[in-house]
MITI-861569 format. One record per residue (C-alpha): residue number from 0; x, y, z. Coordinates in steps of 0.05 Angstrom, whole numbers. Example, Ala and Ser with C-alpha at 12.3 -4.5 7.8 and 13.67 -1.06 7.14 Angstrom:
2
VOMAR;torkol;xx;yy;zz
VOMAR;0;246;-90;156
VOMAR;1;273;-21;143
This chain:
408
VOMAR;torkol;xx;yy;zz
VOMAR;0;-296;481;-242
VOMAR;1;-296;538;-209
VOMAR;2;-353;564;-160
VOMAR;3;-364;637;-171
VOMAR;4;-408;633;-107
VOMAR;5;-355;610;-58
VOMAR;6;-309;658;-76
VOMAR;7;-353;720;-85
VOMAR;8;-399;698;-29
VOMAR;9;-363;653;7
VOMAR;10;-418;608;-6
VOMAR;11;-404;533;24
VOMAR;12;-446;471;-8
VOMAR;13;-404;422;25
VOMAR;14;-344;400;-30
VOMAR;15;-296;447;-16
VOMAR;16;-240;400;1
VOMAR;17;-250;370;-65
VOMAR;18;-252;432;-99
VOMAR;19;-182;473;-67
VOMAR;20;-147;410;-50
VOMAR;21;-120;387;-107
VOMAR;22;-52;407;-117
VOMAR;23;-43;413;-34
VOMAR;24;-63;343;-19
VOMAR;25;8;308;-7
VOMAR;26;0;252;-58
VOMAR;27;55;234;-107
VOMAR;28;66;282;-170
VOMAR;29;64;222;-207
VOMAR;30;-4;194;-180
VOMAR;31;-57;247;-171
VOMAR;32;-128;219;-158
VOMAR;33;-172;246;-204
VOMAR;34;-254;258;-207
VOMAR;35;-268;210;-273
VOMAR;36;-320;226;-318
VOMAR;37;-335;164;-356
VOMAR;38;-386;161;-413
VOMAR;39;-415;101;-417
VOMAR;40;-451;95;-484
VOMAR;41;-442;145;-546
VOMAR;42;-514;132;-554
VOMAR;43;-560;193;-547
VOMAR;44;-634;218;-566
VOMAR;45;-615;273;-582
VOMAR;46;-570;318;-636
VOMAR;47;-538;380;-592
VOMAR;48;-499;419;-637
VOMAR;49;-440;425;-585
VOMAR;50;-432;355;-568
VOMAR;51;-365;337;-543
VOMAR;52;-376;267;-553
VOMAR;53;-400;272;-620
VOMAR;54;-458;221;-594
VOMAR;55;-502;183;-645
VOMAR;56;-568;145;-640
VOMAR;57;-524;81;-634
VOMAR;58;-488;50;-587
VOMAR;59;-408;39;-606
VOMAR;60;-414;-32;-609
VOMAR;61;-353;-50;-575
VOMAR;62;-371;-5;-502
VOMAR;63;-355;-42;-443
VOMAR;64;-397;-94;-427
VOMAR;65;-437;-93;-355
VOMAR;66;-385;-141;-315
VOMAR;67;-324;-102;-356
VOMAR;68;-364;-36;-326
VOMAR;69;-360;-67;-247
VOMAR;70;-292;-96;-262
VOMAR;71;-267;-10;-272
VOMAR;72;-307;15;-210
VOMAR;73;-276;-28;-174
VOMAR;74;-206;-8;-206
VOMAR;75;-228;59;-189
VOMAR;76;-258;49;-113
VOMAR;77;-194;12;-106
VOMAR;78;-148;73;-139
VOMAR;79;-181;117;-83
VOMAR;80;-218;168;-141
VOMAR;81;-264;220;-104
VOMAR;82;-319;218;-157
VOMAR;83;-344;184;-214
VOMAR;84;-389;218;-265
VOMAR;85;-435;182;-304
VOMAR;86;-439;212;-372
VOMAR;87;-454;197;-442
VOMAR;88;-474;212;-495
VOMAR;89;-545;206;-462
VOMAR;90;-526;146;-402
VOMAR;91;-599;127;-394
VOMAR;92;-601;109;-460
VOMAR;93;-561;49;-435
VOMAR;94;-611;12;-401
VOMAR;95;-553;-20;-339
VOMAR;96;-537;47;-327
VOMAR;97;-578;54;-263
VOMAR;98;-544;-11;-247
VOMAR;99;-473;15;-252
VOMAR;100;-495;72;-204
VOMAR;101;-519;22;-161
VOMAR;102;-455;-13;-163
VOMAR;103;-419;49;-150
VOMAR;104;-463;68;-96
VOMAR;105;-448;3;-58
VOMAR;106;-374;1;-73
VOMAR;107;-379;69;-35
VOMAR;108;-353;113;-94
VOMAR;109;-387;186;-86
VOMAR;110;-425;184;-156
VOMAR;111;-463;234;-204
VOMAR;112;-495;228;-263
VOMAR;113;-502;277;-325
VOMAR;114;-564;282;-364
VOMAR;115;-609;320;-408
VOMAR;116;-657;291;-368
VOMAR;117;-707;278;-423
VOMAR;118;-707;203;-397
VOMAR;119;-720;213;-319
VOMAR;120;-794;189;-317
VOMAR;121;-825;174;-259
VOMAR;122;-804;104;-264
VOMAR;123;-733;122;-275
VOMAR;124;-732;173;-220
VOMAR;125;-757;126;-166
VOMAR;126;-704;77;-188
VOMAR;127;-650;129;-194
VOMAR;128;-674;153;-117
VOMAR;129;-682;80;-96
VOMAR;130;-604;75;-110
VOMAR;131;-588;126;-68
VOMAR;132;-556;185;-123
VOMAR;133;-561;244;-89
VOMAR;134;-541;296;-153
VOMAR;135;-562;306;-215
VOMAR;136;-531;352;-271
VOMAR;137;-581;369;-327
VOMAR;138;-564;412;-399
VOMAR;139;-611;472;-424
VOMAR;140;-584;509;-474
VOMAR;141;-635;575;-462
VOMAR;142;-713;587;-460
VOMAR;143;-754;538;-497
VOMAR;144;-744;560;-571
VOMAR;145;-664;561;-557
VOMAR;146;-659;500;-529
VOMAR;147;-707;461;-580
VOMAR;148;-669;482;-632
VOMAR;149;-596;469;-613
VOMAR;150;-619;400;-574
VOMAR;151;-650;383;-640
VOMAR;152;-719;363;-617
VOMAR;153;-781;391;-615
VOMAR;154;-811;393;-539
VOMAR;155;-740;375;-513
VOMAR;156;-746;441;-463
VOMAR;157;-808;420;-433
VOMAR;158;-791;340;-422
VOMAR;159;-720;371;-389
VOMAR;160;-755;410;-334
VOMAR;161;-802;349;-321
VOMAR;162;-737;312;-303
VOMAR;163;-716;370;-258
VOMAR;164;-777;374;-232
VOMAR;165;-792;292;-211
VOMAR;166;-713;294;-179
VOMAR;167;-729;354;-140
VOMAR;168;-791;314;-113
VOMAR;169;-748;259;-97
VOMAR;170;-697;302;-56
VOMAR;171;-650;297;-101
VOMAR;172;-596;365;-110
VOMAR;173;-598;390;-186
VOMAR;174;-549;419;-226
VOMAR;175;-568;463;-294
VOMAR;176;-519;458;-341
VOMAR;177;-514;518;-389
VOMAR;178;-462;520;-447
VOMAR;179;-450;585;-473
VOMAR;180;-438;614;-538
VOMAR;181;-453;664;-582
VOMAR;182;-519;639;-609
VOMAR;183;-546;636;-536
VOMAR;184;-501;689;-494
VOMAR;185;-557;731;-489
VOMAR;186;-590;684;-451
VOMAR;187;-548;686;-385
VOMAR;188;-601;716;-348
VOMAR;189;-654;678;-372
VOMAR;190;-611;617;-343
VOMAR;191;-607;643;-281
VOMAR;192;-686;658;-277
VOMAR;193;-706;583;-295
VOMAR;194;-652;561;-243
VOMAR;195;-688;606;-183
VOMAR;196;-756;592;-213
VOMAR;197;-748;506;-215
VOMAR;198;-717;498;-147
VOMAR;199;-641;490;-181
VOMAR;200;-590;483;-132
VOMAR;201;-533;494;-182
VOMAR;202;-514;527;-242
VOMAR;203;-461;515;-287
VOMAR;204;-444;552;-339
VOMAR;205;-389;516;-396
VOMAR;206;-356;553;-438
VOMAR;207;-351;527;-501
VOMAR;208;-299;468;-515
VOMAR;209;-276;457;-585
VOMAR;210;-283;390;-573
VOMAR;211;-328;327;-619
VOMAR;212;-386;378;-654
VOMAR;213;-371;421;-612
VOMAR;214;-306;437;-654
VOMAR;215;-342;460;-717
VOMAR;216;-379;514;-674
VOMAR;217;-310;561;-669
VOMAR;218;-339;604;-714
VOMAR;219;-393;627;-658
VOMAR;220;-352;624;-602
VOMAR;221;-359;682;-563
VOMAR;222;-303;733;-573
VOMAR;223;-267;766;-512
VOMAR;224;-307;826;-501
VOMAR;225;-371;778;-505
VOMAR;226;-340;727;-454
VOMAR;227;-322;783;-409
VOMAR;228;-401;808;-417
VOMAR;229;-423;739;-393
VOMAR;230;-374;745;-343
VOMAR;231;-399;809;-307
VOMAR;232;-470;777;-312
VOMAR;233;-443;723;-279
VOMAR;234;-414;759;-227
VOMAR;235;-475;808;-214
VOMAR;236;-527;757;-214
VOMAR;237;-488;716;-168
VOMAR;238;-485;764;-117
VOMAR;239;-557;795;-130
VOMAR;240;-573;722;-110
VOMAR;241;-544;716;-42
VOMAR;242;-557;786;-31
VOMAR;243;-634;764;-37
VOMAR;244;-627;703;6
VOMAR;245;-626;660;-60
VOMAR;246;-566;605;-42
VOMAR;247;-554;586;-111
VOMAR;248;-491;557;-127
VOMAR;249;-447;581;-188
VOMAR;250;-395;554;-225
VOMAR;251;-360;556;-288
VOMAR;252;-329;499;-329
VOMAR;253;-280;495;-377
VOMAR;254;-237;562;-384
VOMAR;255;-189;572;-327
VOMAR;256;-183;650;-353
VOMAR;257;-246;656;-305
VOMAR;258;-191;650;-241
VOMAR;259;-147;707;-263
VOMAR;260;-219;755;-274
VOMAR;261;-245;742;-208
VOMAR;262;-182;758;-172
VOMAR;263;-170;813;-220
VOMAR;264;-247;843;-205
VOMAR;265;-238;827;-128
VOMAR;266;-167;872;-130
VOMAR;267;-222;925;-156
VOMAR;268;-280;912;-105
VOMAR;269;-241;880;-49
VOMAR;270;-171;869;-43
VOMAR;271;-168;830;19
VOMAR;272;-215;777;-10
VOMAR;273;-175;782;-74
VOMAR;274;-109;760;-34
VOMAR;275;-153;703;-3
VOMAR;276;-180;670;-70
VOMAR;277;-115;680;-104
VOMAR;278;-88;625;-38
VOMAR;279;-153;582;-50
VOMAR;280;-143;584;-126
VOMAR;281;-68;564;-113
VOMAR;282;-88;502;-84
VOMAR;283;-117;477;-152
VOMAR;284;-58;506;-192
VOMAR;285;-109;518;-250
VOMAR;286;-126;469;-304
VOMAR;287;-108;403;-280
VOMAR;288;-132;356;-345
VOMAR;289;-84;297;-336
VOMAR;290;-82;298;-267
VOMAR;291;-142;315;-225
VOMAR;292;-190;303;-276
VOMAR;293;-202;242;-325
VOMAR;294;-245;214;-376
VOMAR;295;-264;141;-398
VOMAR;296;-302;136;-471
VOMAR;297;-350;84;-483
VOMAR;298;-299;35;-511
VOMAR;299;-251;43;-445
VOMAR;300;-205;95;-478
VOMAR;301;-171;137;-422
VOMAR;302;-171;203;-434
VOMAR;303;-136;265;-402
VOMAR;304;-204;307;-398
VOMAR;305;-278;298;-413
VOMAR;306;-266;337;-481
VOMAR;307;-197;307;-501
VOMAR;308;-226;248;-540
VOMAR;309;-194;250;-605
VOMAR;310;-129;225;-559
VOMAR;311;-122;164;-520
VOMAR;312;-70;161;-470
VOMAR;313;-94;81;-459
VOMAR;314;-138;37;-460
VOMAR;315;-180;-6;-397
VOMAR;316;-179;-62;-440
VOMAR;317;-114;-66;-441
VOMAR;318;-84;-45;-378
VOMAR;319;-132;-20;-312
VOMAR;320;-148;47;-308
VOMAR;321;-105;54;-234
VOMAR;322;-46;36;-289
VOMAR;323;-49;81;-334
VOMAR;324;-58;132;-290
VOMAR;325;-4;115;-235
VOMAR;326;50;100;-278
VOMAR;327;31;134;-350
VOMAR;328;67;111;-408
VOMAR;329;42;166;-451
VOMAR;330;75;226;-473
VOMAR;331;21;277;-465
VOMAR;332;3;247;-392
VOMAR;333;62;248;-360
VOMAR;334;80;325;-394
VOMAR;335;8;348;-371
VOMAR;336;40;347;-293
VOMAR;337;88;392;-302
VOMAR;338;61;430;-366
VOMAR;339;88;497;-347
VOMAR;340;156;508;-389
VOMAR;341;128;472;-444
VOMAR;342;63;528;-445
VOMAR;343;68;601;-495
VOMAR;344;119;652;-471
VOMAR;345;52;699;-458
VOMAR;346;29;645;-415
VOMAR;347;93;636;-377
VOMAR;348;92;714;-367
VOMAR;349;22;714;-333
VOMAR;350;19;726;-261
VOMAR;351;-44;689;-264
VOMAR;352;-2;623;-286
VOMAR;353;-7;591;-223
VOMAR;354;-85;600;-217
VOMAR;355;-99;573;-292
VOMAR;356;-34;528;-317
VOMAR;357;-45;546;-386
VOMAR;358;-120;533;-394
VOMAR;359;-157;481;-447
VOMAR;360;-108;443;-481
VOMAR;361;-156;416;-534
VOMAR;362;-183;479;-547
VOMAR;363;-111;506;-563
VOMAR;364;-105;445;-607
VOMAR;365;-168;463;-653
VOMAR;366;-155;538;-648
VOMAR;367;-86;539;-662
VOMAR;368;-62;474;-690
VOMAR;369;-17;460;-629
VOMAR;370;-36;423;-563
VOMAR;371;16;465;-530
VOMAR;372;1;530;-560
VOMAR;373;-40;586;-537
VOMAR;374;-119;576;-510
VOMAR;375;-158;629;-555
VOMAR;376;-204;625;-500
VOMAR;377;-162;661;-458
VOMAR;378;-200;729;-454
VOMAR;379;-151;779;-403
VOMAR;380;-123;840;-435
VOMAR;381;-37;845;-439
VOMAR;382;-53;899;-386
VOMAR;383;-94;845;-336
VOMAR;384;-41;790;-342
VOMAR;385;18;831;-313
VOMAR;386;37;848;-240
VOMAR;387;-2;917;-217
VOMAR;388;47;973;-203
VOMAR;389;39;986;-130
VOMAR;390;14;1053;-99
VOMAR;391;43;1101;-67
VOMAR;392;14;1082;-4
VOMAR;393;42;1010;-18
VOMAR;394;119;1034;-36
VOMAR;395;118;1079;33
VOMAR;396;80;1019;84
VOMAR;397;140;972;53
VOMAR;398;193;1012;81
VOMAR;399;158;1017;147
VOMAR;400;133;1087;138
VOMAR;401;210;1120;139
VOMAR;402;173;1175;177
VOMAR;403;138;1207;126
VOMAR;404;72;1233;119
VOMAR;405;30;1197;65
VOMAR;406;8;1235;11
VOMAR;407;-22;1197;-55
């Protein structure tokens, strides 16, 4: 996740150490502690066209049991992961998800819930609030017509907004999650307006990942020019919000090219801040799939991020997650932690490699057939990837001026 509001407006939400400290932490390189996305079930009450989990209306019969889930949470706590995100499918379709969230809270794990919001009834929100859940991420795909069509259910939009309101009434922090593609990218202003109108604390804009049913949507992914238009609008609206005192946290997810684009933008508008931002983003090193993000699917399969269910690095039925992650035997998992020399030459030559790290491998694999290929989601121009030429002033300054008058 890239915090646009922090990088452009210096807005702090309290999670900056987690966001920027990954690569700088003095941990063994082979055993980073990742944020873990645990999909507790494949079952879902909707049929979203871009679902990376390819969720169905039925649970997988091999899903981790309640006892196995508790054992997994204990292992994650002992391993020292910084956070666990309960996901799905729709996690609230699984009846014991609140109990598992409660157990995670009891263990002292930082816990969040990712949901479509429809099942957050009065009774459910009371229960989640009593358990101490502080943050809920709720997905929305645009205004009413767009959302209902993309989610495959008439009335989904209104039910989701009702879930948002219930969470806010119970003092929970709410994030709105919006996956952008060619079918809804013109809704970006509407999404900002919805976030502000309904008191949402965080807006997360997800780039389309070619995973699950999302792999069938490659033909409606944004072009590079459309992506740049979306990013420009996100930048403009974020700046406007904070200039007006509306402290909305704005994030983009799933495309580390955004880091380079933000730096390039600041180089033109605020060079001093551009240097500060680059230093911050070097703390993460760009995409950290296989290092600081991990996913566990409903049947216990371990994946190098939440979009890579097509490839399994191990299973918690056979070995605890902590062992799979600490001493990986899987070739991909090992390579991801030191991937630079294996990336395409275009990536290796890019001046933003230290803040991108080759971007999303699942999208590269789906788009090119090669998991180490070029991510088609990169939207920077060749000129932008190259180091900018120094101005006359910079050349003179680098030589101490040499007693010469400055003309540029």
